[in-house]
LOKOLKOL-699541 format. One line per field, with one value per residue (C-alpha): residue number from 1; residue in three letters; x, y, z. Coordinates in nm, 4 decimals, padded with zeros to 6 digits. Each point is the difference from the previous one (the first is absolute). Example, Ala and Ser with C-alpha at 12.3 -4.5 7.8 and 13.67 -1.06 7.14 Angstrom:
<sites>
nr: 1 / 2
rest: ala / ser
x: 01.2300 / 00.1370
y: -00.4500 / 00.3440
z: 00.7800 / -00.0660
</sites>
This chain:
<sites>
nr: 1 / 2 / 3 / 4 / 5 / 6 / 7 / 8 / 9 / 10 / 11 / 12 / 13 / 14 / 15 / 16 / 17 / 18 / 19 / 20 / 21 / 22 / 23 / 24 / 25 / 26 / 27 / 28 / 29 / 30 / 31 / 32 / 33 / 34 / 35 / 36 / 37 / 38 / 39 / 40 / 41 / 42 / 43 / 44 / 45 / 46 / 47 / 48 / 49 / 50 / 51 / 52 / 53 / 54 / 55 / 56 / 57 / 58 / 59 / 60 / 61 / 62 / 63 / 64 / 65 / 66 / 67 / 68 / 69 / 70 / 71 / 72 / 73 / 74 / 75 / 76 / 77 / 78 / 79 / 80 / 81 / 82 / 83 / 84 / 85 / 86 / 87 / 88 / 89 / 90 / 91 / 92 / 93 / 94 / 95 / 96 / 97 / 98 / 99 / 100 / 101 / 102 / 103 / 104 / 105 / 106 / 107 / 108 / 109 / 110 / 111 / 112 / 113 / 114 / 115 / 116 / 117 / 118 / 119 / 120 / 121 / 122 / 123 / 124 / 125 / 126 / 127 / 128 / 129 / 130 / 131 / 132 / 133 / 134 / 135 / 136 / 137 / 138 / 139 / 140 / 141 / 142 / 143 / 144 / 145 / 146 / 147 / 148 / 149 / 150 / 151 / 152 / 153 / 154 / 155 / 156 / 157 / 158 / 159 / 160 / 161 / 162 / 163 / 164 / 165 / 166 / 167 / 168 / 169 / 170 / 171 / 172 / 173 / 174 / 175 / 176 / 177 / 178 / 179 / 180 / 181 / 182 / 183 / 184 / 185 / 186 / 187 / 188 / 189 / 190 / 191 / 192 / 193 / 194 / 195 / 196 / 197 / 198 / 199 / 200 / 201 / 202 / 203 / 204 / 205 / 206 / 207 / 208 / 209 / 210 / 211 / 212 / 213 / 214 / 215 / 216 / 217 / 218 / 219 / 220 / 221 / 222 / 223 / 224 / 225 / 226 / 227 / 228 / 229 / 230 / 231 / 232 / 233 / 234 / 235 / 236 / 237 / 238 / 239 / 240 / 241 / 242 / 243 / 244 / 245 / 246 / 247 / 248 / 249 / 250 / 251 / 252 / 253 / 254 / 255 / 256 / 257 / 258 / 259 / 260 / 261 / 262 / 263 / 264 / 265 / 266 / 267 / 268 / 269 / 270 / 271 / 272 / 273 / 274 / 275 / 276 / 277 / 278 / 279 / 280 / 281 / 282 / 283 / 284 / 285 / 286 / 287 / 288 / 289 / 290 / 291 / 292 / 293 / 294 / 295 / 296
rest: met / ile / asp / ala / arg / gly / leu / leu / ile / phe / his / gln / ile / cys / arg / ala / gly / ser / ile / ser / gly / ala / ala / arg / ala / leu / asn / leu / ser / gln / pro / ser / val / ser / asn / ala / ile / ser / ala / leu / glu / ala / arg / leu / gly / val / arg / leu / phe / asp / arg / ser / arg / ser / gly / ile / ile / leu / thr / ala / gln / gly / glu / ala / leu / lys / val / arg / ala / glu / leu / leu / his / asn / leu / leu / arg / asp / ala / glu / ala / glu / val / asp / ser / ala / leu / his / gly / val / ser / gly / pro / leu / arg / val / gly / gly / thr / pro / gly / ala / leu / val / ser / leu / leu / pro / pro / ala / leu / glu / ala / leu / glu / arg / ser / gly / val / ala / leu / asp / leu / ser / val / phe / glu / arg / pro / asp / ala / ala / leu / asn / asp / met / leu / arg / ser / gly / glu / ile / glu / leu / ala / phe / val / thr / thr / glu / ile / glu / pro / ser / pro / pro / asp / leu / ile / glu / ala / thr / tyr / thr / arg / asp / pro / phe / phe / leu / val / val / gly / arg / gly / asn / asp / ala / leu / pro / asp / arg / met / ser / leu / arg / asp / thr / ala / ala / met / ser / trp / val / leu / pro / glu / ala / gln / gly / ala / phe / arg / arg / gln / val / asp / ala / leu / phe / ile / ala / ser / gly / leu / ala / thr / pro / arg / asp / val / ile / arg / cys / asp / ser / leu / leu / thr / thr / lys / ala / ile / val / arg / ser / gly / arg / arg / val / thr / ile / leu / pro / lys / glu / val / ala / leu / ala / glu / leu / ser / ile / gly / val / leu / arg / ala / ile / thr / leu / asp / glu / ala / gly / phe / thr / arg / asn / val / gly / ile / arg / arg / his / arg / asp / arg / ala / leu / ser / pro / leu / ala / gln / gln / leu / ile / gly / gln / leu / arg / leu / leu / pro
x: -07.7245 / -00.1970 / -00.2434 / 00.1950 / -00.3176 / -00.1182 / 00.2800 / -00.0224 / -00.4089 / 00.1335 / 00.2303 / -00.2300 / -00.2410 / 00.3021 / 00.0392 / -00.3910 / -00.0862 / -00.3149 / -00.1164 / -00.2614 / 00.3176 / 00.2597 / -00.3711 / -00.0145 / 00.3677 / 00.0256 / -00.3565 / -00.0836 / -00.3372 / 00.0359 / -00.0895 / 00.2803 / 00.2533 / -00.1355 / 00.0459 / 00.3716 / 00.0940 / -00.2115 / 00.1749 / 00.3406 / -00.0998 / -00.0572 / 00.3098 / 00.1936 / -00.2387 / 00.0059 / -00.2458 / 00.1675 / -00.2562 / -00.2968 / -00.2760 / -00.0860 / -00.2817 / 00.3052 / 00.1593 / 00.2409 / 00.2087 / 00.3065 / 00.1038 / 00.3829 / 00.0178 / -00.1652 / 00.2726 / 00.2578 / -00.1528 / -00.0495 / 00.3749 / 00.0201 / -00.3378 / 00.1354 / 00.3276 / -00.1857 / -00.1606 / 00.2958 / 00.2117 / -00.2779 / -00.0153 / 00.3245 / 00.0690 / -00.2860 / 00.1643 / 00.3274 / -00.0764 / -00.2128 / 00.3361 / 00.2452 / -00.2481 / 00.0732 / 00.3792 / 00.0115 / 00.1409 / -00.2132 / -00.2458 / 00.1727 / -00.1608 / 00.2577 / -00.0379 / 00.2225 / 00.0392 / 00.0081 / 00.3664 / 00.1207 / -00.1743 / 00.1499 / 00.3471 / -00.0424 / -00.2049 / 00.0730 / 00.3428 / -00.1143 / -00.2383 / 00.2154 / 00.2348 / -00.2817 / -00.1350 / 00.3512 / -00.0068 / -00.2967 / -00.2644 / -00.3456 / -00.1714 / -00.3184 / 00.0613 / -00.2493 / 00.1651 / -00.1736 / 00.0915 / -00.0376 / 00.0962 / 00.2523 / -00.2997 / -00.2380 / 00.3374 / 00.0179 / -00.3662 / -00.0093 / 00.3136 / -00.1787 / -00.3517 / 00.1760 / -00.1096 / 00.4001 / 00.3045 / 00.2107 / 00.0584 / 00.2514 / 00.0438 / 00.2945 / 00.1923 / 00.1797 / -00.1670 / -00.1814 / -00.0036 / -00.2082 / -00.3185 / 00.1103 / -00.2367 / 00.1762 / 00.3345 / 00.1980 / 00.2754 / 00.1837 / 00.1151 / 00.0989 / 00.1012 / -00.0621 / 00.1000 / -00.1997 / 00.0163 / -00.1957 / -00.1667 / -00.0910 / -00.1458 / 00.1330 / -00.1552 / 00.2604 / 00.3438 / 00.1520 / 00.0456 / 00.3422 / 00.0696 / 00.0701 / -00.1819 / -00.1111 / -00.3883 / 00.0385 / 00.0062 / -00.3132 / -00.2156 / -00.2012 / -00.0608 / -00.2878 / -00.0401 / -00.1676 / 00.0417 / -00.1840 / -00.3169 / -00.0442 / 00.1488 / 00.2307 / 00.3724 / 00.0762 / -00.2008 / 00.2170 / 00.2976 / -00.0363 / -00.1579 / 00.3008 / 00.2473 / -00.1815 / 00.0440 / 00.3306 / 00.1083 / -00.1955 / -00.2558 / -00.3882 / -00.1881 / -00.0774 / -00.3252 / 00.0047 / -00.0769 / -00.2150 / -00.0691 / -00.0140 / 00.0517 / 00.0366 / 00.2995 / -00.0755 / -00.1779 / 00.2240 / 00.2692 / -00.2554 / -00.0562 / 00.3964 / 00.0871 / -00.2643 / 00.0538 / 00.2506 / -00.0923 / 00.2403 / 00.0031 / 00.2252 / 00.0411 / 00.1946 / 00.2256 / -00.1213 / -00.3689 / 00.0441 / 00.2931 / -00.1952 / -00.0810 / 00.3241 / 00.1669 / -00.1726 / 00.0400 / -00.3611 / 00.1142 / 00.3084 / 00.1798 / 00.1370 / 00.2377 / -00.1448 / 00.2908 / -00.2236 / -00.1065 / 00.3067 / -00.2753 / -00.1324 / -00.3158 / -00.0252 / -00.2383 / -00.0914 / -00.2563 / -00.2380 / -00.1903 / -00.1778 / 00.2724 / -00.1465 / -00.1784 / 00.2220 / 00.0223 / -00.1644 / 00.2672 / -00.0643 / 00.0515 / 00.3576 / 00.0832 / -00.0570 / 00.1662 / 00.3098 / 00.0318 / -00.0348 / 00.3186 / 00.1868 / -00.0817 / 00.3126
y: -01.4020 / -00.2940 / -00.2454 / -00.2949 / -00.1554 / 00.1442 / -00.1410 / -00.3412 / 00.0042 / 00.1489 / -00.2664 / -00.2988 / 00.2129 / -00.0733 / -00.3883 / -00.0644 / 00.2119 / 00.1702 / 00.1693 / -00.2763 / -00.2649 / 00.1947 / 00.0748 / -00.4015 / -00.0478 / 00.2285 / -00.0876 / 00.4157 / 00.1104 / 00.1558 / 00.3854 / -00.0863 / -00.0709 / 00.2839 / 00.2559 / -00.0935 / 00.0346 / 00.3256 / 00.1413 / -00.1519 / 00.1962 / 00.3017 / 00.0038 / -00.0761 / 00.2443 / -00.2236 / -00.3215 / -00.3042 / -00.2045 / 00.0030 / -00.3005 / -00.2140 / -00.2642 / -00.2579 / 00.1858 / 00.2915 / 00.1739 / 00.1859 / 00.3317 / 00.1221 / 00.1283 / -00.3328 / -00.2572 / 00.2377 / -00.0839 / -00.3414 / -00.0664 / 00.1523 / -00.1473 / -00.3030 / 00.0357 / 00.1095 / -00.3207 / -00.2030 / 00.1808 / -00.0416 / -00.3272 / -00.0755 / 00.1831 / -00.2123 / -00.2878 / 00.1007 / 00.0537 / -00.3492 / -00.1583 / 00.1871 / -00.1034 / -00.3447 / -00.0012 / -00.0032 / 00.3103 / 00.1410 / -00.0386 / 00.0794 / -00.0285 / -00.0409 / -00.0095 / -00.1007 / -00.1773 / -00.3895 / 00.0156 / 00.2647 / -00.1500 / -00.3073 / 00.1250 / 00.2532 / -00.0873 / -00.3806 / 00.0747 / 00.2798 / -00.1869 / -00.2515 / 00.2349 / 00.1451 / -00.3473 / -00.1055 / 00.3593 / -00.1548 / 00.2519 / -00.0907 / 00.1785 / 00.1050 / 00.0049 / 00.0324 / -00.0433 / 00.0893 / -00.0854 / 00.2958 / 00.1498 / 00.2825 / 00.2116 / -00.0351 / 00.0191 / 00.3515 / 00.0329 / -00.1913 / 00.1682 / 00.3491 / -00.1331 / -00.1536 / -00.3437 / -00.1326 / 00.1684 / -00.1859 / -00.1000 / -00.2700 / 00.0572 / 00.0348 / 00.3228 / 00.1971 / -00.0059 / 00.3624 / 00.2960 / -00.0735 / 00.2726 / 00.3083 / -00.1203 / -00.3410 / -00.1401 / -00.3073 / -00.1714 / -00.2871 / -00.3325 / -00.2585 / -00.0462 / -00.3531 / -00.1184 / -00.1168 / -00.3981 / -00.1848 / -00.1871 / -00.3941 / -00.3607 / -00.3513 / 00.0050 / 00.2063 / -00.1885 / -00.0247 / 00.4381 / 00.1346 / 00.1629 / 00.3244 / 00.1180 / 00.3236 / 00.1504 / -00.0523 / -00.3753 / 00.0148 / 00.1111 / -00.3125 / -00.0666 / -00.0212 / 00.2544 / 00.1428 / 00.3444 / 00.2541 / 00.1534 / 00.3534 / 00.2864 / 00.0013 / 00.0822 / -00.3326 / -00.0672 / 00.3392 / -00.1605 / -00.3523 / 00.2052 / 00.2408 / -00.3511 / -00.1216 / 00.3665 / 00.0537 / -00.3491 / 00.1273 / -00.2597 / 00.0602 / -00.1416 / -00.3874 / -00.0770 / -00.3619 / 00.1754 / -00.0918 / 00.3208 / -00.0404 / 00.2092 / -00.3024 / -00.0557 / -00.3298 / -00.1035 / 00.1367 / -00.2522 / -00.2806 / -00.0009 / -00.0024 / -00.2479 / -00.2564 / 00.1039 / 00.1546 / 00.3205 / 00.2743 / 00.3384 / 00.2557 / 00.0714 / 00.1526 / -00.2827 / 00.0336 / -00.0263 / -00.3265 / -00.1083 / -00.2521 / -00.2325 / 00.1045 / -00.1318 / -00.3720 / -00.0753 / 00.0949 / 00.2479 / 00.1546 / 00.3546 / 00.0869 / 00.2819 / 00.2234 / 00.1835 / 00.3354 / 00.0130 / 00.2354 / 00.1373 / -00.0750 / 00.0726 / 00.2347 / -00.0567 / 00.1748 / 00.2266 / 00.2594 / 00.2480 / 00.2878 / 00.3488 / 00.1425 / -00.2488 / -00.1782 / -00.3181 / -00.2354 / -00.1997 / -00.3280 / 00.1904 / 00.1151 / -00.3410 / -00.2042 / 00.3126 / -00.0611 / -00.3447 / 00.0965 / 00.1899 / -00.2602 / -00.2285 / -00.1150
z: 14.4996 / -00.1866 / 00.1935 / 00.0103 / 00.0544 / -00.2997 / -00.2427 / 00.1146 / -00.0713 / -00.3212 / -00.0177 / 00.0119 / -00.2479 / -00.2687 / 00.1151 / -00.0254 / -00.2786 / 00.1342 / 00.3324 / 00.0656 / -00.0666 / 00.2886 / 00.2045 / 00.0292 / 00.0661 / 00.2659 / 00.1342 / 00.0209 / -00.1495 / -00.3591 / 00.1635 / 00.1863 / -00.2582 / -00.2221 / 00.2963 / 00.0764 / -00.3913 / -00.0770 / 00.3117 / -00.1240 / -00.3359 / 00.1913 / 00.1947 / -00.3240 / -00.2138 / -00.3075 / -00.1017 / 00.0359 / -00.2240 / -00.1892 / 00.0183 / -00.3012 / -00.0051 / 00.0072 / 00.3144 / 00.0373 / -00.2287 / 00.0975 / -00.0645 / -00.0502 / 00.3484 / 00.1594 / -00.2011 / 00.1702 / 00.3498 / -00.0906 / 00.0432 / 00.3171 / 00.1855 / -00.0944 / 00.1393 / 00.3082 / 00.0176 / -00.0195 / 00.2540 / 00.2671 / -00.1269 / 00.0508 / 00.3105 / 00.1705 / -00.1166 / 00.1221 / 00.3596 / 00.0282 / -00.1436 / 00.2318 / 00.2687 / -00.1000 / -00.0575 / -00.3360 / -00.2697 / -00.2629 / -00.1909 / -00.3008 / -00.3421 / -00.2856 / -00.3716 / -00.3045 / -00.3145 / -00.0105 / -00.1358 / 00.2346 / 00.3416 / -00.0754 / 00.0514 / 00.2602 / 00.2498 / 00.0999 / 00.1038 / 00.2054 / 00.1825 / 00.0787 / 00.1444 / 00.2173 / 00.1270 / 00.0780 / 00.2565 / 00.1652 / -00.1611 / -00.0007 / -00.2976 / -00.1621 / -00.3416 / -00.3685 / -00.3340 / -00.2962 / -00.3641 / -00.2051 / -00.3157 / -00.0298 / -00.1539 / 00.3246 / 00.2798 / -00.0037 / 00.0884 / 00.2748 / 00.1014 / -00.0019 / 00.1146 / 00.3161 / -00.1084 / 00.0644 / 00.1226 / -00.2116 / -00.3233 / -00.1461 / -00.3418 / -00.3155 / 00.0858 / -00.2457 / -00.3015 / 00.0079 / 00.2475 / 00.2819 / 00.0608 / 00.1987 / 00.3099 / 00.0195 / 00.0095 / -00.0677 / 00.0766 / -00.1503 / 00.2832 / -00.2771 / -00.3410 / -00.1759 / -00.3617 / -00.2254 / -00.2038 / -00.2672 / 00.2942 / -00.1471 / 00.0925 / -00.0518 / -00.3144 / -00.1484 / 00.1428 / -00.3095 / -00.0200 / 00.1321 / 00.3026 / -00.2415 / -00.2738 / -00.1880 / 00.0096 / -00.3728 / -00.0046 / 00.2012 / -00.2987 / -00.0923 / 00.4203 / 00.1183 / 00.3108 / 00.3209 / 00.0541 / 00.2164 / -00.1015 / 00.2210 / -00.1353 / 00.2904 / 00.1144 / -00.0515 / -00.3316 / -00.1538 / 00.0948 / -00.1918 / -00.2737 / 00.0112 / -00.0189 / -00.3092 / -00.1701 / 00.0877 / -00.1659 / -00.3240 / 00.0639 / -00.0043 / 00.2626 / -00.0461 / -00.1525 / 00.1426 / 00.3928 / 00.2727 / 00.1895 / 00.3454 / 00.3342 / 00.2459 / 00.1099 / 00.1316 / -00.3566 / -00.1573 / 00.1465 / 00.0130 / -00.4056 / -00.0872 / 00.2461 / -00.1230 / -00.3873 / -00.2600 / 00.0547 / 00.1369 / 00.1616 / 00.1039 / 00.4277 / 00.1981 / 00.1945 / 00.3635 / -00.1583 / -00.0970 / 00.2582 / 00.1514 / -00.2762 / -00.1241 / 00.2911 / -00.0447 / -00.3554 / -00.1327 / -00.1935 / -00.1692 / 00.0163 / -00.3389 / -00.0338 / -00.3070 / -00.1960 / -00.0241 / 00.3849 / 00.0701 / 00.2605 / 00.3589 / 00.1440 / 00.3103 / 00.2331 / 00.3220 / 00.2205 / -00.1062 / 00.2212 / 00.0889 / 00.0456 / 00.2728 / 00.1832 / 00.3485 / -00.0193 / 00.2371 / 00.2647 / -00.1826 / -00.3822 / 00.1804 / 00.1369 / -00.3664 / -00.1425 / 00.2090 / -00.1017 / -00.3415 / 00.0209 / 00.1316 / -00.3116 / -00.1581
</sites>
């Protein structure tokens, strides 16, 4: 069996990029760190990295072990924190990630329900692009990912479930009060836009809407992945955007933004949770998913 201490030392070397950096971080001597890695390599029968002037270069075997080392580090970190939280009557810790729109749609109502039931919790939330979330799930950096679902099949080691569906609308500010409550996307050809930049599921759905309408992607466009900034730009001027209604609900409810029905938007954004297939969920993650199942 692999020595856990050696694996944690290897994790620190990967993080620091050098044996000397790992030794400083762990408050160990460099010979102690080198000996631990030599023992780990001997146990595995492989070389984990080569040294260079700039630090270390992982071998293919080292790259493979790096994920497991990070997983062990994160597992021990969470185990220690979970015991401390239980001592103080707090559920968690739970670390979740997600794309901005998916988090806005799902997390607030689930948390509100948990708080109504009297749950005290320790929760960390990370906004990340789609591409980064799968790696964070595999490494144990997060336990749940809030994402747009049903776009493409999940990787075999991950599973996802959909908990809500939200239609797309053309969202405009008061500078576009003259626009009707329903229109065709073709009527927006001369408008100025704010659209997502990252190549994620939300971007693909928006691009697909233009393609299905036989339109080119707008040229007069600000590319922005911050929902807060996107809504602020639209609210303060004449630019328009496409958003799921739930994402802009707060601004729509007070009248600073308006949702216009698009003739072509005959599909909805599906939002849910992605998680690792083979890992048991923590109690707080189970509670959170239980609340998501109750959403309308």
